[in-house]
N, C-alpha and C positions, 0 to 999 in steps of 0.2 A: 342480088341479095341471096338467092338460093345457092348460088355457086360459092359464096363466102361461107355460108353455113356448112356446106359439104366439105370445104377445105378445113374448117375448124374441127369438124367431127373427125376427119382423117388425121389431123394433127394430134388430137387427143388419143386416138388409137395408137399412133406411133409412140407417143410419150408413155402410154401405159405399157406397151411392149418393152420399152427401154427399162422401165421400173421393174417389170417382171424379170427381165434378164439380170438386173443388178441383184434382185432378191434371190434369184436362182444361184447366182455366183456366190453370194454370201452363204447360202445353205450348203452348197458344194464344198466351199473352202472350210466351213465349220466342220463338216463331216470328215474331211480328210486331215485337218490339222488340230481339231479341238475335241471332237467327240470321243476319241480314245480315252481321254482322261476325264472330261467333264460330262460325259454321257450324251447320248443321241438327242435327248430332250433337254439338255442343260441341267439335269438333276444332280450332277456331281457324282463322285465315287469315293465315299468315305474310306474304303479300304486302301485307296491310293492317296488319301488326304487331298483329293482334288475337290475344291469347293463347287457348289452349285452355282450356275450362272443364270438359271431361270429366276426371274424376278429380281435381279440384281439392282441395287440402288444407284449404281454407276450409270452415268449417261453415256451415249454412244461415243462422245469425244474422249471421255476418260478410258473407255475400253480400247479405243483406237490407240491412244497414247501408251497404254500398258502393252499392247501387242507390238508396237513399234519400238518403244524405248525400254521396256521392262519396268522394274520397280517392285516386283513382287518379293516377298520375304523368302520364298523358296524357289528352287529350280523347278521348272525350266523358265520361269518368268522373271528371274533376276535380271535378265537381259532381254532385249527385243528378240522377236522370232526371226531367225536367219532367213534371208531371201524373201521376206514378206514385203510387198510394196504397199504404199500408203492407200491406194484405192482398194486393194485387197483387204487391208485391215479395216477400212471403213465399211466394206461390204460385210465382213464378219461381225463387226460391232452392231451394224443395223440388224442383222439376223438375230444376234443374241438378244436384242431388245424385243424381238417378237416372241421369244420363248416364254 
């Protein structure tokens, strides 16, 4: 029984490490691909007419779709982001929801 508990605790630490890695990836991708326009904290940049992402009402799925497929009224988001993979878009979207 004690061995099973130890294995369960070890599994939780491994899962937590994976979650942190995904969160770190989302933050890194956001900083390199999004922060230039939307601000480091998602506050937006009115001078660039880039909207705030912090506190957005869109859910992570909607953000992911926007990143992959586009649909924004203005460039650069009239089309999906070139070279962005689905898992990367999901990581960015998850990070945006933490802002």
